[in-house]
Each structure stands twice: as structure tokens, then as C-alpha cells.
N, C-alpha and C positions, 0 to 999 in steps of 0.2 A: 668630378670623377665619381662616380657613386663605387662606395664601398661597402661591402656586404660586411658589417658587424657579427662578429664570433658572438655566442655568450661569453660574458665573462667566468674565467675559471672560479671558485670560493677558494681562497687561500687557505691553511693549515690553523685552526686555531687551538688552546691551549687543551680544549673540550676535547680535539680531534688526537691530539698525545695523548692524555688521557684513555680515550677508546682504545686506540693502537698498544700504550702497553698492559691495560686490562685485557685484551682482547690474546696477545701475543704469553700474555703469563696465565693459564688458567687460574691459579692459587690466589690470586687476587681479589680483595670486593674493588668495585668502582672507587670507594673512600679510600679504599690503600693505594691503589693505583695513581689516582688524585696527589696524594702525599707524595709519591715516588716523586710527580713532576715537579711537585711544589718546590722537595728541595734540593732538584739538579738545579734549579729556576732560580731558586732562591740561592743557591752556591757560586752561581756562575756573577748574578746580580751583588753579593757580599766581595766577592775576588775584584770585579772590577771597579765597585768602591771600593777598594784598596790599593787601586792604581795599577795591579796586577794583568796581567792579558791571559785569557783562557783560550787554550790549544787545546782544541779536540781532534784529534790524529783522522788523516782523512775526510775528514770536515772544513775543518778554519779552526780562522783564530781572530777572535774579538779583544779589540783594546780602547783603551779610551787613550784619545788624541788632542792636544791643543792647538785649537782652533784659533790663529792671530784674528786681528781688529781688522774690519776692512772699510770700505764705503763702497752700501750697498742703495740700491733704488726702491722707495716705496710705489709697489703695482697701485695702488690705489691714486697717488699725487703725481706721481713720478717724481718728487720732491726726493735731494741724495740726501744719505742720513747714514751715520758712523754706528757700526755694527761691534759690539765689544767682543774681541775678544773670548773666548768661553773655551769648554770641555765639548768634545763629539766623541760620539762612537763610532768604531771603525771597524768592518770584516773584511778579511782577507781571506778566501775558500782557498781550501786547499786543490793541490792539482787534480788531484784523484775526483774531486768532485766537480772541477770544471771540465778535463776532458772528454767528457761523455755529453756535454751539454755542448761543446765547442762542435760535436759529430752527432749532433742534431737527435743523443738520446738517450734515455735517461739513467742517472745513478742508481749502482745497485744499493739495495734496503729494501727495509717491508714497505709497502703501500697505506696508502692510506686506503678508506673503507671505499671511497667515491673512486675509488682509480681502478679498482681489483676487479 
């Protein structure tokens, strides 16, 4: 069965976020916009590193979770191996983010320059 592959859409990068902040707030230079983005992401990392969740209203919640140890399979050799317990990052989207996606719509908010 032949399928037509649509071109893969580029994801949003940190540079794209800097550009959005720069364009939306005309009083900032690019380097100041980069500092704003770095400050936000740094705060998120530090908060998660302290074991506290990061809750962003109408967007979602990031939190560190404990993943139990389990038996896995090495995909190359097929050999069973034990994967030790570790911490992982989870994201639970807010209902307000998920609802429009379920209906095939875009969530409200500023759009990156590629989609404008």
C-alpha cells in the first residue's frame, strides 16, 4: 500500500521562542529576548531539579516522576536485561490545551513565524 508522505513540519526551537519574544515585545533586543527565554527555562529546570512540579495555567504541568525498575529487551540482540529504577520527566497537558486539539483546532496563542 503506497502512502504519500507529507513533508515533516519543523518543531519549535529555543531560537524560535527567542524570535517570538523579540517580535512581540518591540522594546527588547534579540539578546535581551534570549535572556528572557533563558531565565524562564532556567527557572523551570531549577524548580524540577528541586523536586517541585512546574504548573503553567492553561498549558500543563511538568513534574519529575519515579520510574520503577523493570525487565527490558535489547533491540539489537533480543537479550533480556534489567533496567534500573530512575527518575523521568512527565508532562500533563491542561484541558484547555487538549480540547482544541481533540477537535482538530489549534490552541489559542501567538503563532511562530512559519505558521503566520
